[in-house]
C-alpha positions as CSV (number, residue, x, y, z in Angstrom):
1,X,-0.8,60.2,-14.8
2,X,-4.2,58.6,-14.2
3,X,-5.6,55.6,-16.0
4,X,-6.5,56.1,-19.6
5,X,-10.2,55.4,-20.0
6,X,-10.8,56.6,-23.6
7,X,-8.9,57.9,-26.6
8,X,-10.2,61.4,-25.9
9,X,-8.9,61.3,-22.4
10,X,-5.6,60.0,-23.6
11,X,-5.2,62.9,-26.0
12,X,-6.1,65.5,-23.4
13,X,-3.5,64.1,-21.0
14,X,-0.8,64.1,-23.7
15,X,-1.7,67.7,-24.7
16,X,-1.6,68.8,-21.0
17,X,1.8,67.1,-20.5
18,X,3.2,68.8,-23.5
19,X,2.0,72.2,-22.2
20,X,4.0,71.6,-19.0
21,X,7.2,70.3,-20.5
22,X,7.3,71.7,-23.9
23,X,7.5,68.2,-25.4
24,X,5.4,65.1,-25.0
25,X,8.6,62.8,-24.7
26,X,9.4,64.4,-21.4
27,X,6.4,63.0,-19.4
28,X,6.6,59.6,-21.0
29,X,10.3,59.3,-20.3
30,X,9.8,60.4,-16.6
31,X,7.1,57.8,-16.2
32,X,9.4,55.1,-17.6
33,X,12.1,56.1,-15.2
34,X,9.6,56.1,-12.3
35,X,8.3,52.7,-13.2
36,X,11.9,51.3,-13.3
37,X,12.6,52.8,-9.9
38,X,9.5,51.2,-8.5
39,X,10.5,47.8,-9.8
40,X,14.0,48.2,-8.4
41,X,12.8,49.3,-5.0
42,X,10.3,46.3,-5.0
43,X,13.2,43.9,-5.4
44,X,15.6,46.0,-3.3
45,X,18.0,46.0,-6.3
46,X,18.5,49.3,-8.1
47,X,21.6,48.4,-10.0
48,X,20.0,49.2,-13.3
49,X,18.7,52.7,-12.3
50,X,20.3,55.9,-13.5
51,X,21.0,58.1,-10.5
52,X,22.1,61.7,-10.7
53,X,25.2,60.9,-8.7
54,X,25.8,57.5,-10.3
55,X,27.0,54.4,-8.3
56,X,23.7,52.4,-8.4
57,X,25.4,49.3,-6.7
58,X,26.2,51.5,-3.7
59,X,22.5,52.3,-3.5
60,X,21.5,48.6,-3.6
61,X,24.0,48.0,-0.8
62,X,22.4,50.8,1.2
63,X,18.9,49.3,0.7
64,X,20.2,45.9,1.9
65,X,21.7,47.5,5.0
66,X,18.6,49.5,5.8
67,X,16.3,46.4,5.4
68,X,18.4,43.7,6.9
69,X,16.1,43.4,9.9
70,X,13.0,42.8,7.7
71,X,13.2,39.0,7.8
72,X,13.6,38.8,4.0
73,X,10.3,40.5,3.3
74,X,10.3,42.9,0.4
75,X,8.0,45.8,-0.3
76,X,5.6,46.3,-3.2
77,X,6.2,49.7,-4.8
78,X,3.8,51.2,-7.4
79,X,3.9,54.6,-9.1
80,X,0.9,56.7,-8.1
81,X,1.6,59.7,-10.2
82,X,4.3,61.6,-12.1
83,X,4.5,65.4,-12.5
84,X,7.0,67.1,-14.9
85,X,8.0,70.7,-15.4
86,X,10.8,71.4,-17.8
87,X,13.7,69.2,-16.8
88,X,12.5,68.3,-13.3
89,X,9.9,65.9,-12.1
90,X,8.5,64.2,-9.1
91,X,7.1,60.7,-8.8
92,X,4.7,59.8,-6.0
93,X,5.2,56.2,-4.9
94,X,2.9,53.9,-3.0
95,X,4.8,51.4,-0.8
96,X,3.3,48.4,0.9
97,X,5.1,45.9,3.1
98,X,3.3,42.6,3.9
99,X,4.0,42.6,7.6
100,X,1.6,40.3,9.5
101,X,-2.1,40.2,8.8
102,X,-2.1,43.8,7.6
103,X,0.1,45.7,5.2
104,X,2.2,48.6,6.2
105,X,1.3,51.2,3.6
106,X,2.6,54.7,3.0
107,X,3.7,57.1,0.3
108,X,7.0,58.5,-0.6
109,X,8.3,60.9,-3.3
110,X,11.2,60.5,-5.7
111,X,12.8,63.5,-7.5
112,X,13.7,63.1,-11.1
113,X,16.1,65.1,-13.3
114,X,16.5,65.1,-17.1
115,X,20.0,65.3,-18.4
116,X,21.1,65.0,-22.0
117,X,17.6,63.7,-22.9
118,X,17.6,61.0,-20.2
119,X,15.8,61.0,-16.8
120,X,17.8,60.3,-13.7
121,X,16.7,59.7,-10.0
122,X,18.0,61.8,-7.2
123,X,19.1,59.3,-4.4
124,X,18.2,60.0,-0.8
125,X,18.5,57.7,2.3
126,X,14.8,58.1,2.8
127,X,13.7,57.4,-0.8
128,X,12.2,54.0,0.2
129,X,11.7,54.6,4.0
130,X,10.6,58.1,5.0
131,X,12.5,59.6,7.9
132,X,15.5,57.2,7.5
133,X,19.1,58.4,7.6
134,X,22.2,56.6,6.7
135,X,22.8,53.9,9.2
136,X,19.2,53.5,10.2
137,X,17.8,49.9,10.1
138,X,14.3,48.7,9.6
139,X,13.6,45.9,12.1
140,X,10.6,43.6,12.6
141,X,9.4,41.7,15.6
142,X,7.0,38.9,14.6
143,X,4.1,38.0,16.9
144,X,3.1,34.5,16.2
145,X,-0.6,33.5,16.7
146,X,-1.9,30.3,18.2
147,X,-2.0,27.6,15.6
148,X,-5.4,26.2,14.8
149,X,-6.3,22.9,16.4
150,X,-7.1,19.7,14.4
151,X,-10.5,18.4,15.4
152,X,-12.0,15.0,15.1
153,X,-15.4,13.3,15.1
154,X,-18.0,15.5,16.8
155,X,-15.5,18.4,17.2
156,X,-13.2,16.5,19.7
157,X,-9.8,18.2,19.9
158,X,-7.2,15.8,18.4
159,X,-4.2,18.2,18.0
160,X,-3.7,21.3,20.2
161,X,-0.8,23.0,22.0
162,X,0.6,20.7,24.6
163,X,3.5,21.2,26.9
164,X,6.9,20.1,25.7
165,X,10.6,20.5,26.9
166,X,13.3,21.6,24.5
167,X,16.4,19.7,25.6
168,X,19.9,20.7,24.4
169,X,23.2,22.3,25.2
170,X,23.4,26.0,26.0
171,X,26.9,26.9,24.9
172,X,26.8,30.2,26.8
173,X,26.8,28.1,30.0
174,X,29.7,25.7,29.2
175,X,33.3,26.4,28.3
176,X,34.5,25.5,24.9
177,X,36.8,22.7,26.1
178,X,33.9,20.9,27.9
179,X,31.2,21.4,25.3
180,X,32.1,18.3,23.2
181,X,32.0,15.9,26.1
182,X,28.7,17.5,27.3
183,X,27.2,17.1,23.8
184,X,28.1,13.4,23.8
185,X,26.8,12.9,27.3
186,X,23.5,14.5,26.5
187,X,23.2,12.5,23.3
188,X,23.8,9.3,25.2
189,X,21.2,10.2,27.8
190,X,18.6,10.8,25.0
191,X,19.7,7.8,23.0
192,X,20.8,9.9,20.0
193,X,23.8,9.7,17.7
194,X,26.6,11.1,19.9
195,X,29.0,12.0,17.1
196,X,26.4,13.7,15.0
197,X,25.1,15.8,17.9
198,X,28.6,16.7,19.0
199,X,29.3,17.9,15.5
200,X,26.1,20.1,15.6
201,X,27.2,21.6,18.9
202,X,30.7,22.3,17.6
203,X,29.4,24.0,14.5
204,X,27.1,26.4,16.4
205,X,28.0,29.8,17.7
206,X,29.6,30.4,21.1
207,X,26.3,31.5,22.7
208,X,23.9,29.2,20.8
209,X,21.3,26.8,22.3
210,X,21.7,23.6,20.3
211,X,18.5,21.6,20.5
212,X,18.9,17.9,20.7
213,X,15.4,16.7,21.3
214,X,11.9,17.9,22.0
215,X,10.1,15.8,24.6
216,X,6.4,15.8,25.6
217,X,6.2,17.1,29.1
218,X,3.7,14.5,30.4
219,X,3.6,11.1,32.0
220,X,5.4,9.5,29.0
221,X,8.5,11.6,29.7
222,X,11.4,9.4,30.9
223,X,14.3,12.0,31.0
224,X,14.1,14.5,33.9
225,X,15.2,18.1,34.0
226,X,17.6,17.1,36.7
227,X,19.3,14.5,34.6
228,X,19.7,17.0,31.8
229,X,21.0,19.9,34.0
230,X,23.5,17.5,35.6
231,X,25.4,17.7,32.3
232,X,27.5,20.9,32.1
233,X,25.6,23.2,29.7
234,X,22.6,20.9,29.6
235,X,19.3,22.9,29.5
236,X,15.6,21.9,29.5
237,X,13.5,24.8,28.2
238,X,9.7,24.6,28.6
239,X,7.4,25.3,25.7
240,X,4.4,24.2,23.7
241,X,3.9,22.5,20.4
242,X,0.7,21.4,18.5
243,X,0.6,17.7,19.4
244,X,-1.9,14.8,19.1
245,X,-2.9,12.9,22.3
246,X,0.1,10.5,21.9
247,X,3.2,10.4,19.8
248,X,1.9,7.8,17.4
249,X,-1.8,8.9,17.2
250,X,-2.6,9.1,13.4
251,X,0.9,10.5,12.9
252,X,1.2,9.6,9.2
253,X,-2.1,11.4,8.5
254,X,-2.0,14.4,10.9
255,X,1.7,15.1,10.3
256,X,4.0,17.2,12.4
257,X,4.9,20.8,13.2
258,X,8.4,22.1,13.5
259,X,10.9,24.7,12.6
260,X,10.6,25.8,9.0
261,X,13.4,24.5,6.7
262,X,15.4,27.0,4.6
263,X,13.5,25.7,1.6
264,X,10.1,26.4,3.1
265,X,11.2,29.9,4.2
266,X,12.4,30.6,0.7
267,X,9.2,29.4,-1.0
268,X,6.8,31.1,1.4
269,X,7.0,34.6,-0.1
270,X,7.8,36.2,3.2
271,X,5.1,34.3,5.2
272,X,7.7,32.3,7.0
273,X,10.9,33.5,8.6
274,X,13.9,31.6,10.1
275,X,12.9,29.9,13.3
276,X,9.1,30.0,12.5
277,X,7.1,26.9,13.3
278,X,5.1,25.4,10.4
279,X,3.6,22.2,9.2
280,X,6.2,19.8,8.0
281,X,4.1,16.8,6.9
282,X,0.6,15.3,6.7
283,X,-2.4,17.5,7.2
284,X,-0.3,20.0,9.1
285,X,1.6,20.7,5.9
286,X,-1.2,20.4,3.5
287,X,-3.4,22.8,5.4
288,X,-0.6,24.9,6.9
289,X,-1.9,28.3,5.7
290,X,-5.3,27.7,7.4
291,X,-3.8,26.3,10.6
292,X,-0.9,28.8,10.9
293,X,-3.0,31.9,10.7
294,X,-1.2,35.2,10.1
295,X,1.6,36.7,12.2
296,X,1.3,40.1,13.8
297,X,4.2,42.4,13.6
298,X,5.9,45.3,15.3
299,X,7.9,47.4,12.8
300,X,10.3,50.0,14.1
301,X,13.4,52.0,13.0
302,X,16.6,51.4,14.9
303,X,18.8,54.4,14.5
304,X,22.6,54.3,14.4
305,X,22.7,55.6,18.0
306,X,20.6,52.6,19.2
307,X,17.3,54.5,19.7
308,X,14.2,52.9,18.3
309,X,11.1,54.5,16.8
310,X,7.8,52.5,16.3
311,X,6.6,52.7,12.8
312,X,3.7,50.1,12.5
313,X,2.0,47.4,14.4
314,X,-0.5,44.7,13.4
315,X,-2.2,42.1,15.6
316,X,-1.9,38.4,14.8
317,X,-4.8,36.5,13.4
318,X,-5.1,33.0,15.0
319,X,-5.2,29.9,12.8
320,X,-8.5,28.3,12.0
321,X,-9.2,24.8,13.2
322,X,-9.3,21.9,10.7
323,X,-12.2,19.5,11.1
324,X,-11.6,15.8,10.4
325,X,-13.8,12.8,10.8
326,X,-11.3,10.7,12.8
327,X,-12.8,9.2,16.0
328,X,-10.3,9.3,18.8
329,X,-11.6,6.1,20.4
330,X,-11.6,4.1,17.2
331,X,-8.3,5.5,16.0
332,X,-6.7,4.5,19.3
333,X,-8.4,1.1,19.2
334,X,-7.1,0.5,15.6
335,X,-3.5,1.5,16.6
336,X,-3.6,-0.7,19.7
337,X,-4.9,-3.6,17.6
338,X,-1.9,-3.3,15.3
339,X,0.7,-2.4,18.0
340,X,2.5,-5.8,17.7
341,X,2.6,-6.0,13.9
342,X,6.2,-6.0,12.7
343,X,5.0,-6.1,9.1
344,X,3.4,-3.1,7.3
345,X,-0.2,-3.3,8.2
346,X,-3.3,-1.1,8.4
347,X,-6.9,-0.8,9.7
348,X,-9.3,1.6,8.1
349,X,-12.9,2.1,9.3
350,X,-15.6,4.0,7.5
351,X,-19.2,5.0,8.5
352,X,-21.2,3.7,5.5
353,X,-24.0,6.2,6.3
354,X,-21.9,9.2,5.8
355,X,-18.6,8.0,4.2
356,X,-16.7,9.4,7.3
357,X,-13.3,7.8,7.8
358,X,-13.3,7.3,11.5
359,X,-10.0,5.4,11.8
360,X,-7.0,5.0,9.5
361,X,-4.2,3.4,11.4
362,X,-0.8,2.1,10.1
363,X,1.3,-0.4,12.1
364,X,4.7,0.2,13.6
365,X,6.0,-2.1,10.8
366,X,4.9,0.6,8.3
367,X,7.9,2.7,9.6
368,X,6.0,6.0,9.4
369,X,4.5,5.3,6.0
370,X,0.8,6.0,5.6
371,X,-0.1,2.4,4.6
372,X,-3.8,2.9,5.4
373,X,-4.4,5.5,2.8
374,X,-1.4,5.2,0.4
375,X,-0.5,1.5,0.2
376,X,-0.9,-0.2,-3.1
377,X,-1.4,-3.9,-3.0
378,X,-3.2,-6.7,-4.7
379,X,-6.5,-7.3,-2.8
380,X,-6.7,-11.1,-3.4
381,X,-10.1,-12.6,-2.7
382,X,-11.6,-9.5,-1.1
383,X,-11.9,-8.4,-4.7
384,X,-14.4,-11.2,-5.3
385,X,-17.1,-8.8,-4.1
386,X,-16.6,-6.9,-7.3
387,X,-16.3,-10.0,-9.4
388,X,-19.5,-11.3,-7.8
389,X,-21.3,-8.0,-8.7
390,X,-20.1,-8.4,-12.3
391,X,-21.5,-12.0,-12.4
392,X,-24.8,-10.9,-10.9
393,X,-25.1,-8.3,-13.7
394,X,-24.6,-11.2,-16.2
395,X,-27.6,-13.1,-14.7
396,X,-26.1,-15.1,-11.8
397,X,-27.7,-15.2,-8.4
398,X,-26.3,-16.4,-5.0
399,X,-28.1,-19.7,-5.6
400,X,-26.7,-20.2,-9.1
401,X,-24.9,-23.5,-9.5
402,X,-21.3,-23.0,-10.5
403,X,-18.3,-25.3,-10.9
404,X,-15.4,-25.4,-8.4
405,X,-12.7,-27.7,-9.8
406,X,-9.4,-28.1,-7.9
407,X,-7.6,-26.2,-10.6
408,X,-8.0,-24.5,-14.0
409,X,-5.6,-24.2,-16.9
410,X,-5.8,-20.8,-18.6
411,X,-3.6,-20.7,-21.7
412,X,-1.0,-22.8,-19.9
413,X,-1.2,-21.0,-16.6
414,X,-2.4,-23.2,-13.7
415,X,-4.7,-21.6,-11.2
416,X,-5.5,-23.4,-7.9
417,X,-7.5,-22.9,-4.8
418,X,-5.8,-22.2,-1.5
419,X,-4.2,-25.1,0.1
420,X,-6.7,-24.9,3.0
421,X,-9.8,-25.0,0.6
422,X,-12.2,-27.7,1.9
423,X,-12.5,-30.7,-0.5
424,X,-16.2,-31.1,0.4
425,X,-16.9,-27.8,-1.4
426,X,-15.4,-28.8,-4.8
427,X,-17.5,-29.6,-7.8
428,X,-21.0,-28.2,-8.5
429,X,-21.9,-25.7,-5.7
430,X,-24.0,-22.6,-5.2
431,X,-22.2,-19.3,-6.0
432,X,-22.9,-18.3,-2.4
433,X,-20.9,-21.4,-1.2
434,X,-18.1,-20.6,-3.7
435,X,-17.9,-17.1,-2.3
436,X,-18.1,-18.1,1.3
437,X,-15.2,-20.6,1.0
438,X,-13.5,-18.4,-1.6
439,X,-13.1,-20.9,-4.5
440,X,-10.7,-19.3,-7.0
441,X,-11.8,-21.5,-9.8
442,X,-15.4,-20.5,-9.6
443,X,-14.6,-16.9,-10.3
444,X,-11.9,-17.6,-12.9
445,X,-14.4,-19.9,-14.6
446,X,-16.7,-16.9,-15.2
447,X,-14.0,-15.2,-17.3
448,X,-15.8,-15.9,-20.6
449,X,-19.0,-14.4,-19.3
450,X,-17.5,-11.4,-17.5
451,X,-15.1,-9.4,-19.7
452,X,-12.4,-7.4,-18.1
453,X,-14.4,-4.2,-18.9
454,X,-17.3,-5.7,-17.0
455,X,-15.1,-6.4,-14.0
456,X,-13.7,-2.8,-14.0
457,X,-17.2,-1.4,-14.3
458,X,-18.5,-3.4,-11.3
459,X,-15.4,-2.5,-9.2
460,X,-16.0,1.2,-9.9
461,X,-19.7,0.8,-8.9
462,X,-18.3,-0.1,-5.5
463,X,-15.8,2.8,-5.4
464,X,-12.6,1.2,-6.6
465,X,-10.6,3.7,-8.8
466,X,-13.1,6.4,-8.1
467,X,-11.5,9.4,-6.5
468,X,-13.4,11.0,-3.6
469,X,-13.4,14.3,-1.7
470,X,-11.3,12.7,1.0
471,X,-9.4,16.0,1.7
472,X,-5.9,14.5,1.7
473,X,-3.7,12.3,-0.5
474,X,-4.9,8.7,-1.0
475,X,-4.8,5.8,-3.4
476,X,-8.3,4.9,-4.5
477,X,-7.4,1.8,-6.4
478,X,-6.7,0.7,-10.0
479,X,-8.5,-2.0,-12.0
480,X,-7.4,-2.5,-15.7
481,X,-10.2,-2.1,-18.2
482,X,-8.7,-4.5,-20.6
483,X,-7.0,-7.9,-20.1
484,X,-7.2,-11.3,-21.7
485,X,-5.9,-14.8,-20.9
486,X,-4.1,-15.4,-17.6
487,X,-4.1,-11.6,-16.9
488,X,-7.9,-11.5,-17.0
489,X,-8.1,-14.7,-15.0
490,X,-5.8,-13.3,-12.3
491,X,-7.9,-10.1,-12.2
492,X,-11.0,-12.1,-11.5
493,X,-9.5,-13.1,-8.1
494,X,-7.9,-9.8,-7.2
495,X,-4.4,-10.6,-8.5
496,X,-2.4,-9.4,-11.5
497,X,-2.6,-5.7,-12.0
498,X,-5.5,-5.0,-9.7
499,X,-4.4,-2.8,-6.9
500,X,-6.1,-1.3,-3.8
501,X,-5.3,0.5,-0.6
502,X,-6.8,-0.4,2.7
503,X,-9.0,2.7,2.3
504,X,-10.1,1.6,-1.2
505,X,-11.2,-1.9,-0.2
506,X,-12.9,-0.5,3.0
507,X,-14.9,1.6,0.6
508,X,-16.1,-1.5,-1.1
509,X,-17.4,-3.0,2.2
510,X,-19.0,0.4,3.0
511,X,-20.8,0.5,-0.3
512,X,-22.2,-3.0,0.0
513,X,-23.3,-2.2,3.6
514,X,-25.0,1.0,2.6
515,X,-26.5,-0.3,-0.6
516,X,-25.1,2.5,-2.7
517,X,-21.7,4.0,-3.6
518,X,-19.9,5.5,-0.7
519,X,-17.4,8.4,-1.2
520,X,-15.0,8.4,1.8
521,X,-14.2,11.7,3.5
522,X,-11.5,12.4,6.1
523,X,-11.2,16.2,6.1
524,X,-14.7,17.4,6.9
525,X,-16.6,18.9,4.0
526,X,-16.4,22.7,3.8
527,X,-12.8,22.8,5.0
528,X,-10.4,25.0,3.0
529,X,-8.5,23.5,0.2
530,X,-5.0,22.3,0.9
531,X,-2.4,25.1,0.9
532,X,0.5,22.8,0.0
533,X,0.8,20.1,-2.6
534,X,0.1,16.6,-1.5
535,X,3.0,14.2,-1.2
536,X,4.1,12.6,-4.4
537,X,3.3,9.0,-5.4
538,X,-0.2,9.2,-3.9
539,X,-3.6,10.0,-5.4
540,X,-2.1,10.6,-8.8
541,X,-1.2,6.9,-9.0
542,X,-4.9,5.9,-9.0
543,X,-6.5,5.1,-12.3
544,X,-9.2,7.8,-11.9
545,X,-12.4,6.6,-13.4
546,X,-16.0,7.6,-13.3
547,X,-18.2,5.5,-11.0
548,X,-19.9,2.6,-12.9
549,X,-23.6,1.9,-13.0
550,X,-25.3,2.6,-9.7
551,X,-25.4,-0.3,-7.3
552,X,-29.0,-1.4,-7.1
553,X,-30.9,-2.4,-4.0
554,X,-31.3,-5.9,-5.3
555,X,-27.6,-6.2,-6.1
556,X,-26.6,-4.9,-2.7
557,X,-29.0,-7.3,-1.0
558,X,-27.4,-10.3,-2.8
559,X,-23.9,-9.1,-2.0
560,X,-24.9,-8.7,1.7
561,X,-26.3,-12.3,1.6
562,X,-23.0,-13.7,0.2
563,X,-20.8,-11.7,2.7
564,X,-23.0,-12.9,5.6
565,X,-22.5,-16.5,4.4
566,X,-18.7,-16.0,4.8
567,X,-19.4,-15.6,8.5
568,X,-22.2,-18.1,9.0
569,X,-21.0,-21.0,6.9
570,X,-17.6,-19.9,5.5
571,X,-14.2,-19.8,7.1
572,X,-14.4,-16.6,9.2
573,X,-16.9,-18.0,11.8
574,X,-14.9,-16.4,14.6
575,X,-16.9,-13.2,13.8
576,X,-20.3,-14.9,14.2
577,X,-20.5,-14.6,18.0
578,X,-19.9,-10.8,18.2
579,X,-22.9,-9.2,19.9
580,X,-25.0,-6.6,18.2
581,X,-25.6,-6.2,14.5
582,X,-24.7,-9.2,12.3
583,X,-21.3,-9.1,10.6
584,X,-20.8,-9.3,6.8
585,X,-17.3,-10.2,5.7
586,X,-14.9,-11.4,3.0
587,X,-11.3,-12.6,3.5
588,X,-8.5,-12.4,1.0
589,X,-5.0,-13.7,0.5
590,X,-2.8,-12.2,-2.3
591,X,0.5,-13.7,-3.4
592,X,3.5,-11.4,-4.0
593,X,7.2,-11.4,-4.5
594,X,9.5,-14.1,-5.9
595,X,10.2,-16.3,-3.0
596,X,9.4,-20.0,-2.9
597,X,6.8,-20.4,-1.6
598,X,5.4,-17.0,-2.5
599,X,4.7,-14.6,0.4
600,X,1.2,-13.5,0.9
601,X,-0.8,-10.4,1.9
602,X,-3.6,-11.0,4.4
603,X,-6.9,-9.1,4.0
604,X,-10.3,-9.1,5.5
605,X,-13.1,-6.6,5.1
606,X,-16.2,-6.5,7.2
607,X,-19.3,-4.5,7.9
608,X,-21.2,-4.4,11.2
609,X,-24.0,-1.9,11.8
610,X,-22.8,1.5,10.6
611,X,-19.1,0.5,10.5
612,X,-17.2,-0.9,7.5
613,X,-13.6,-2.0,8.2
614,X,-10.6,-3.3,6.2
615,X,-7.7,-5.1,7.9
616,X,-4.5,-5.6,6.0
617,X,-1.1,-7.2,6.9
618,X,1.6,-7.1,4.2
619,X,3.4,-10.2,5.2
620,X,0.4,-12.0,6.7
621,X,-0.2,-15.5,5.5
622,X,-3.9,-16.3,5.1
623,X,-6.5,-13.5,5.5
624,X,-8.7,-15.6,7.8
625,X,-5.8,-16.8,10.0
626,X,-4.0,-13.5,10.4
627,X,-6.6,-10.8,9.6
628,X,-9.5,-12.6,11.3
629,X,-8.4,-12.2,14.9
630,X,-7.4,-8.6,14.3
631,X,-10.8,-7.8,12.8
632,X,-12.5,-9.5,15.7
633,X,-10.5,-7.5,18.2
634,X,-11.3,-4.2,16.5
635,X,-15.0,-4.9,16.0
636,X,-15.4,-6.2,19.6
637,X,-13.7,-3.0,20.9
638,X,-15.8,-0.8,18.7
639,X,-19.1,-2.3,19.8
640,X,-22.4,-1.7,18.1
């Protein structure tokens, strides 16, 4: 029956059906039976369907046998029309299989029979698949397209298919008695867990290739084909994988591609099959649908006698490249600068003019974690940029005379300056001087003038806590909007509950350099939205707030003045002799943990020309001592 578009149409259809069957219940019952059949065929489970010869479970088993080569893909079956005459009826079914980029569509017919007032379906081997007989099997060969590249600044290719070698044991080329020793020998050659790999080999089938490791087939490769093949059953199979220029290049951000896990296959709705390559982490996972493209397919019938009949083909659709803002030179420079850092550490660089994140490196000590974008740490004195903005908005200027005592007592909590603070700059000093030498008590002393809400507002004017269209998971910062006593005092100097990531504090430097709020971007604007959820414990942890009052040109100029003083008269003079544009900077040291003495995070932010940078070392001592040389090395290499 067609769609009912009006009451008059509905009545005419019912009358017409009654004329054919002699009762209007007949057509309605046949339609219900057809709809139930369509639902059962769509799920490949017809256990609840009434068949003229009974045994619905046997029919479900027959469907499973006929479609076992369909890679778990199921059809969508809809009822196109139902015709009834007396106690017999036919249902025309529309069938669509999502094979590859196109659907395989066709029609089939089901015959219905009414017995004792109930409609039954006449089972046939070709009910779902026209032309099929008992024993025929639907089989699918997938044709995987080229995965989309990941591009960087200016369209430079960062990730593309590069040659690899799949190293493992081919059990079809080694006898069962020798296989365990071969597995252990290969694991030792590759510096893997010998017992674990031997167990994998033992559990695999007698003709399986059991992969141990995938190696880049380039100058970095240290294990030769000859060494592998010298082991009985050892095999080195050439192939390609989407890879960055080096193994470590932006790995926590870009992610990896590999064989789909059982969980990913199950949740893909047929888009992935066993053995398919897919994004496993990072941008490769978040944007997998865009990058993967769509498989092509060759669908055929394999008869019981072994002959095959082509049924349908579709061409693959290649993946679409994902554009990012990462600059290969600067990303490599950042990673090289951090290569000897055993502690978690990061360097993030942003173009203030555009907000483009051109480098976001995490150190080897981060152990694969994306410290650059996801780390959550107290910013220490780098936060005094935000505190200074709040003070400027209360009437201070860089020349305002402020008090810098050696210590302050806030409701019984003693706050002191760093042990290296110069005694010559205690007492009554200009705010600029207190900022340049990072006098804690100057800023804590402003707590009665600058409420916690004022502090949070100023921080948000510089981007802290303000989520941006970065295009991937990140922590943008969190600044409490209410606090009193020691908690408020600690927040004034970037301690307590104030948290930032290296990305977030780099955004502060970028906003000051630009003279207005910067919204950082890493995945180029206009890219597709992520096709997979971002990792947990990331952006959701930010205290999302609206940006505060716009940073004015006068406020930005005063903050630039104060950050320049850190270089020219403060304690980061090692940046003063860098050629090119003048450097603006602020160092920071944040205490953490329960050790005696307390451990400290080392921070430094800087801006030079159209580059704003944050350097962070988790267990780093003083910002100027640890972070300063790292910042100088990065800025010197970046030039400009």
